[in-house]
MMTF fields as JSON, N, C-alpha, C and O atoms, coordinates in Angstrom:
{
  "mmtfVersion": "1.0.0",
  "mmtfProducer": "UNKNOWN",
  "numBonds": 243,
  "numAtoms": 244,
  "numGroups": 61,
  "numChains": 1,
  "numModels": 1,
  "chainsPerModel": [1],
  "groupsPerChain": [61],
  "chainIdList": ["A"],
  "bondAtomList": [4, 2, 8, 6, 12, 10, 16, 14, 20, 18, 24, 22, 28, 26, 32, 30, 36, 34, 40, 38, 44, 42, 48, 46, 52, 50, 56, 54, 60, 58, 64, 62, 68, 66, 72, 70, 76, 74, 80, 78, 84, 82, 88, 86, 92, 90, 96, 94, 100, 98, 104, 102, 108, 106, 112, 110, 116, 114, 120, 118, 124, 122, 128, 126, 132, 130, 136, 134, 140, 138, 144, 142, 148, 146, 152, 150, 156, 154, 160, 158, 164, 162, 168, 166, 172, 170, 176, 174, 180, 178, 184, 182, 188, 186, 192, 190, 196, 194, 200, 198, 204, 202, 208, 206, 212, 210, 216, 214, 220, 218, 224, 222, 228, 226, 232, 230, 236, 234, 240, 238],
  "bondOrderList": [1, 1, 1, 1, 1, 1, 1, 1, 1, 1, 1, 1, 1, 1, 1, 1, 1, 1, 1, 1, 1, 1, 1, 1, 1, 1, 1, 1, 1, 1, 1, 1, 1, 1, 1, 1, 1, 1, 1, 1, 1, 1, 1, 1, 1, 1, 1, 1, 1, 1, 1, 1, 1, 1, 1, 1, 1, 1, 1, 1],
  "groupList": [{"groupName": "MET", "atomNameList": ["N", "CA", "C", "O"], "elementList": ["N", "C", "C", "O"], "formalChargeList": [0, 0, 0, 0], "bondAtomList": [1, 0, 2, 1, 3, 2], "bondOrderList": [1, 1, 2], "singleLetterCode": "M", "chemCompType": "L-PEPTIDE LINKING"}, {"groupName": "ALA", "atomNameList": ["N", "CA", "C", "O"], "elementList": ["N", "C", "C", "O"], "formalChargeList": [0, 0, 0, 0], "bondAtomList": [1, 0, 2, 1, 3, 2], "bondOrderList": [1, 1, 2], "singleLetterCode": "A", "chemCompType": "L-PEPTIDE LINKING"}, {"groupName": "GLU", "atomNameList": ["N", "CA", "C", "O"], "elementList": ["N", "C", "C", "O"], "formalChargeList": [0, 0, 0, 0], "bondAtomList": [1, 0, 2, 1, 3, 2], "bondOrderList": [1, 1, 2], "singleLetterCode": "E", "chemCompType": "L-PEPTIDE LINKING"}, {"groupName": "ILE", "atomNameList": ["N", "CA", "C", "O"], "elementList": ["N", "C", "C", "O"], "formalChargeList": [0, 0, 0, 0], "bondAtomList": [1, 0, 2, 1, 3, 2], "bondOrderList": [1, 1, 2], "singleLetterCode": "I", "chemCompType": "L-PEPTIDE LINKING"}, {"groupName": "LYS", "atomNameList": ["N", "CA", "C", "O"], "elementList": ["N", "C", "C", "O"], "formalChargeList": [0, 0, 0, 0], "bondAtomList": [1, 0, 2, 1, 3, 2], "bondOrderList": [1, 1, 2], "singleLetterCode": "K", "chemCompType": "L-PEPTIDE LINKING"}, {"groupName": "LEU", "atomNameList": ["N", "CA", "C", "O"], "elementList": ["N", "C", "C", "O"], "formalChargeList": [0, 0, 0, 0], "bondAtomList": [1, 0, 2, 1, 3, 2], "bondOrderList": [1, 1, 2], "singleLetterCode": "L", "chemCompType": "L-PEPTIDE LINKING"}, {"groupName": "HIS", "atomNameList": ["N", "CA", "C", "O"], "elementList": ["N", "C", "C", "O"], "formalChargeList": [0, 0, 0, 0], "bondAtomList": [1, 0, 2, 1, 3, 2], "bondOrderList": [1, 1, 2], "singleLetterCode": "H", "chemCompType": "L-PEPTIDE LINKING"}, {"groupName": "ARG", "atomNameList": ["N", "CA", "C", "O"], "elementList": ["N", "C", "C", "O"], "formalChargeList": [0, 0, 0, 0], "bondAtomList": [1, 0, 2, 1, 3, 2], "bondOrderList": [1, 1, 2], "singleLetterCode": "R", "chemCompType": "L-PEPTIDE LINKING"}, {"groupName": "SER", "atomNameList": ["N", "CA", "C", "O"], "elementList": ["N", "C", "C", "O"], "formalChargeList": [0, 0, 0, 0], "bondAtomList": [1, 0, 2, 1, 3, 2], "bondOrderList": [1, 1, 2], "singleLetterCode": "S", "chemCompType": "L-PEPTIDE LINKING"}, {"groupName": "ASP", "atomNameList": ["N", "CA", "C", "O"], "elementList": ["N", "C", "C", "O"], "formalChargeList": [0, 0, 0, 0], "bondAtomList": [1, 0, 2, 1, 3, 2], "bondOrderList": [1, 1, 2], "singleLetterCode": "D", "chemCompType": "L-PEPTIDE LINKING"}, {"groupName": "VAL", "atomNameList": ["N", "CA", "C", "O"], "elementList": ["N", "C", "C", "O"], "formalChargeList": [0, 0, 0, 0], "bondAtomList": [1, 0, 2, 1, 3, 2], "bondOrderList": [1, 1, 2], "singleLetterCode": "V", "chemCompType": "L-PEPTIDE LINKING"}, {"groupName": "THR", "atomNameList": ["N", "CA", "C", "O"], "elementList": ["N", "C", "C", "O"], "formalChargeList": [0, 0, 0, 0], "bondAtomList": [1, 0, 2, 1, 3, 2], "bondOrderList": [1, 1, 2], "singleLetterCode": "T", "chemCompType": "L-PEPTIDE LINKING"}, {"groupName": "TYR", "atomNameList": ["N", "CA", "C", "O"], "elementList": ["N", "C", "C", "O"], "formalChargeList": [0, 0, 0, 0], "bondAtomList": [1, 0, 2, 1, 3, 2], "bondOrderList": [1, 1, 2], "singleLetterCode": "Y", "chemCompType": "L-PEPTIDE LINKING"}, {"groupName": "PHE", "atomNameList": ["N", "CA", "C", "O"], "elementList": ["N", "C", "C", "O"], "formalChargeList": [0, 0, 0, 0], "bondAtomList": [1, 0, 2, 1, 3, 2], "bondOrderList": [1, 1, 2], "singleLetterCode": "F", "chemCompType": "L-PEPTIDE LINKING"}, {"groupName": "GLY", "atomNameList": ["N", "CA", "C", "O"], "elementList": ["N", "C", "C", "O"], "formalChargeList": [0, 0, 0, 0], "bondAtomList": [1, 0, 2, 1, 3, 2], "bondOrderList": [1, 1, 2], "singleLetterCode": "G", "chemCompType": "PEPTIDE LINKING"}, {"groupName": "TRP", "atomNameList": ["N", "CA", "C", "O"], "elementList": ["N", "C", "C", "O"], "formalChargeList": [0, 0, 0, 0], "bondAtomList": [1, 0, 2, 1, 3, 2], "bondOrderList": [1, 1, 2], "singleLetterCode": "W", "chemCompType": "L-PEPTIDE LINKING"}, {"groupName": "PRO", "atomNameList": ["N", "CA", "C", "O"], "elementList": ["N", "C", "C", "O"], "formalChargeList": [0, 0, 0, 0], "bondAtomList": [1, 0, 2, 1, 3, 2], "bondOrderList": [1, 1, 2], "singleLetterCode": "P", "chemCompType": "L-PEPTIDE LINKING"}, {"groupName": "ASN", "atomNameList": ["N", "CA", "C", "O"], "elementList": ["N", "C", "C", "O"], "formalChargeList": [0, 0, 0, 0], "bondAtomList": [1, 0, 2, 1, 3, 2], "bondOrderList": [1, 1, 2], "singleLetterCode": "N", "chemCompType": "L-PEPTIDE LINKING"}, {"groupName": "GLN", "atomNameList": ["N", "CA", "C", "O"], "elementList": ["N", "C", "C", "O"], "formalChargeList": [0, 0, 0, 0], "bondAtomList": [1, 0, 2, 1, 3, 2], "bondOrderList": [1, 1, 2], "singleLetterCode": "Q", "chemCompType": "L-PEPTIDE LINKING"}],
  "groupTypeList": [0, 1, 2, 3, 2, 4, 5, 2, 5, 1, 1, 6, 7, 8, 9, 3, 3, 2, 9, 10, 6, 11, 5, 3, 2, 4, 12, 7, 1, 3, 13, 14, 15, 9, 10, 16, 9, 3, 9, 2, 17, 5, 1, 17, 7, 5, 3, 5, 17, 2, 10, 7, 18, 1, 3, 9, 9, 3, 18, 17, 2],
  "groupIdList": [1, 2, 3, 4, 5, 6, 7, 8, 9, 10, 11, 12, 13, 14, 15, 16, 17, 18, 19, 20, 21, 22, 23, 24, 25, 26, 27, 28, 29, 30, 31, 32, 33, 34, 35, 36, 37, 38, 39, 40, 41, 42, 43, 44, 45, 46, 47, 48, 49, 50, 51, 52, 53, 54, 55, 56, 57, 58, 59, 60, 61],
  "secStructList": [7, 7, 2, 2, 2, 2, 2, 2, 2, 2, 2, 2, 2, 2, 2, 2, 2, 2, 2, 2, 2, 2, 2, 2, 2, 2, 2, 2, 2, 2, 2, 2, 2, 2, 7, 6, 6, 7, 7, 2, 2, 2, 2, 2, 2, 2, 2, 2, 2, 2, 2, 2, 2, 2, 2, 2, 2, 2, 2, 6, 7],
  "xCoordList": [-23.091, -22.812, -23.843, -25.034, -23.376, -24.267, -25.195, -24.894, -26.294, -27.315, -26.798, -27.142, -25.985, -25.494, -24.605, -24.642, -23.809, -22.965, -23.814, -23.503, -24.896, -25.796, -26.451, -26.575, -26.863, -27.489, -26.499, -26.837, -25.291, -24.262, -23.936, -23.813, -23.797, -23.518, -24.659, -24.423, -25.884, -27.05, -27.069, -27.481, -26.633, -26.61, -25.609, -25.747, -24.607, -23.558, -23.642, -22.799, -24.642, -24.763, -24.775, -24.074, -25.54, -25.606, -24.254, -23.9, -23.503, -22.164, -21.222, -20.421, -21.318, -20.474, -20.797, -19.892, -22.073, -22.492, -21.983, -21.466, -22.124, -21.646, -20.128, -19.635, -19.394, -17.938, -17.546, -16.592, -18.27, -17.965, -18.247, -17.464, -19.351, -19.646, -18.515, -18.081, -18.051, -16.97, -15.693, -14.978, -15.411, -14.228, -14.315, -13.335, -15.472, -15.66, -15.501, -14.858, -16.073, -15.941, -14.482, -14.035, -13.745, -12.319, -11.566, -10.831, -11.743, -11.005, -11.54, -10.775, -12.827, -13.36, -12.744, -12.459, -12.534, -11.891, -10.467, -10.016, -9.761, -8.404, -8.437, -7.618, -9.387, -9.567, -9.797, -9.21, -10.643, -10.996, -9.799, -9.736, -8.842, -7.64, -6.824, -6.216, -6.81, -6.016, -6.771, -6.161, -8.093, -8.926, -10.031, -11.095, -9.783, -10.742, -12.16, -13.118, -12.325, -13.66, -14.117, -14.555, -14.015, -14.284, -15.764, -16.636, -16.022, -17.37, -17.567, -17.032, -18.325, -18.462, -19.06, -18.625, -20.05, -20.669, -19.668, -19.605, -18.888, -17.878, -16.815, -16.405, -16.368, -15.372, -15.895, -15.162, -17.139, -17.741, -17.723, -17.374, -18.107, -18.125, -16.726, -16.534, -15.751, -14.374, -13.842, -13.22, -14.092, -13.625, -14.313, -13.662, -15.623, -16.362, -15.867, -15.782, -15.542, -14.986, -13.656, -13.39, -12.827, -11.554, -11.772, -11.056, -12.757, -13.085, -13.538, -13.135, -14.374, -14.826, -13.643, -13.556, -12.73, -11.557, -10.706, -10.213, -10.539, -9.768, -10.429, -9.744, -11.745, -12.471, -12.281, -12.049, -12.381, -12.165, -10.745, -10.546, -9.764, -8.371, -8.181, -7.513, -8.77, -8.657, -9.351, -8.819, -10.512, -11.259, -10.486, -10.569, -9.737, -9.009, -7.628, -6.925, -7.234, -5.932, -5.906, -4.887],
  "yCoordList": [-14.997, -14.634, -15.331, -15.356, -15.881, -16.57, -15.564, -14.373, -16.055, -15.189, -14.404, -13.232, -15.015, -14.326, -13.138, -12.097, -13.297, -12.194, -11.052, -9.88, -11.401, -10.373, -9.595, -8.372, -10.301, -9.639, -8.729, -7.609, -9.212, -8.417, -7.165, -6.076, -7.314, -6.176, -5.166, -3.961, -5.651, -4.767, -3.97, -2.81, -4.58, -3.894, -2.746, -1.812, -2.81, -1.778, -0.863, 0.017, -1.064, -0.286, 1.219, 1.963, 1.673, 3.12, 3.658, 4.796, 2.858, 3.268, 3.393, 4.325, 2.465, 2.509, 3.754, 4.449, 4.035, 5.22, 6.482, 7.38, 6.558, 7.723, 7.878, 8.994, 6.779, 6.826, 7.333, 8.101, 6.913, 7.384, 8.879, 9.609, 9.345, 10.783, 11.555, 12.6, 11.039, 11.689, 11.732, 12.735, 10.652, 10.591, 11.625, 12.31, 11.738, 12.725, 14.134, 14.974, 14.404, 15.724, 16.037, 17.17, 15.036, 15.215, 15.683, 16.669, 14.984, 15.326, 16.588, 17.309, 16.872, 18.129, 19.302, 20.338, 19.153, 20.211, 20.434, 21.576, 19.362, 19.498, 20.209, 21.091, 19.825, 20.527, 22.006, 22.854, 22.326, 23.705, 24.526, 25.724, 23.895, 24.624, 25.019, 26.089, 24.168, 24.422, 25.231, 25.937, 25.127, 25.799, 26.559, 26.0, 27.847, 28.598, 28.667, 28.579, 28.82, 28.937, 27.6, 27.522, 26.564, 25.193, 24.976, 25.497, 24.208, 23.738, 22.463, 21.411, 22.549, 21.428, 20.186, 19.067, 20.381, 19.225, 18.51, 17.281, 19.274, 18.673, 17.987, 16.868, 18.64, 18.044, 16.734, 15.747, 16.715, 15.491, 14.362, 13.225, 14.688, 13.657, 13.133, 11.926, 14.026, 13.607, 12.723, 11.69, 13.138, 12.359, 11.002, 9.981, 10.984, 9.727, 8.781, 7.572, 9.327, 8.489, 7.87, 6.707, 8.632, 8.101, 7.028, 6.027, 7.24, 6.23, 4.941, 3.846, 5.078, 3.889, 3.161, 1.934, 3.942, 3.325, 2.606, 1.504, 3.238, 2.61, 1.313, 0.32, 1.319, 0.109, -0.984, -2.142, -0.617, -1.601, -2.17, -3.378, -1.291, -1.744, -2.712, -3.737, -2.382, -3.254, -4.597, -5.649, -4.56, -5.791, -6.682, -7.907, -6.085, -6.854, -7.319, -8.002, -6.965, -7.389, -8.885, -9.423],
  "zCoordList": [-11.343, -9.969, -9.088, -9.399, -8.014, -7.083, -6.399, -6.321, -5.922, -5.323, -4.124, -3.967, -3.283, -2.089, -2.468, -1.812, -3.527, -3.987, -4.538, -4.324, -5.256, -5.777, -4.64, -4.708, -3.607, -2.459, -1.743, -1.359, -1.57, -0.898, -1.709, -1.148, -3.01, -3.875, -3.819, -3.733, -3.869, -3.811, -2.507, -2.492, -1.434, -0.139, -0.124, 0.666, -0.988, -1.011, -2.224, -2.398, -3.057, -4.295, -4.031, -4.716, -3.072, -2.815, -2.338, -2.647, -1.596, -1.169, -2.362, -2.431, -3.288, -4.485, -5.301, -5.763, -5.477, -6.232, -5.552, -6.217, -4.254, -3.507, -3.658, -3.823, -3.603, -3.764, -5.148, -5.276, -6.185, -7.536, -7.648, -8.258, -7.069, -7.058, -6.37, -6.856, -5.253, -4.505, -5.34, -5.338, -6.046, -6.897, -8.018, -8.309, -8.641, -9.702, -9.148, -9.777, -7.989, -7.372, -7.062, -7.241, -6.599, -6.288, -7.523, -7.467, -8.635, -9.839, -10.506, -11.147, -10.372, -10.899, -10.148, -10.749, -8.841, -8.064, -8.56, -8.653, -8.877, -9.404, -10.752, -11.01, -11.619, -12.894, -12.629, -13.302, -11.658, -11.345, -10.908, -11.185, -10.226, -9.826, -11.046, -11.07, -12.052, -13.254, -14.307, -15.11, -14.299, -15.301, -14.57, -14.302, -14.243, -13.414, -13.98, -13.213, -15.289, -15.89, -16.454, -17.602, -15.66, -16.106, -16.399, -15.704, -17.429, -17.753, -16.925, -17.276, -15.839, -14.911, -15.572, -15.302, -16.432, -17.096, -17.991, -17.999, -18.743, -19.603, -18.756, -19.066, -17.697, -16.817, -16.223, -16.171, -15.78, -15.235, -16.26, -15.94, -17.506, -18.551, -18.839, -18.983, -18.924, -19.193, -18.067, -18.315, -16.838, -15.687, -15.653, -15.434, -15.869, -15.853, -16.949, -16.735, -18.113, -19.177, -18.752, -19.055, -18.057, -17.574, -16.506, -16.47, -15.644, -14.626, -15.314, -14.921, -16.338, -17.088, -17.72, -17.675, -18.314, -18.935, -17.888, -18.129, -16.727, -15.654, -15.195, -14.947, -15.083, -14.686, -15.732, -15.388, -17.01, -18.073, -18.0, -18.129, -17.794, -17.693, -16.536, -16.675, -15.399, -14.223, -14.489, -14.137, -15.097, -15.379, -16.338, -16.248, -17.253, -18.263, -17.791, -18.535, -16.585, -16.074, -15.83, -15.398]
}
């Protein structure tokens, strides 16, 4: 990756992290509607694994 792209990405890194947190919270809330006594840590891990899989799928397209 060229230096300018690395700098641009670094400038947005905190936004990307915040967006991923928001995405996990969104899906954890959906889990919570379906499973009232949800284990939040387990739900977070499951959701994050799905996000990783989705990213891998998109990268491999």
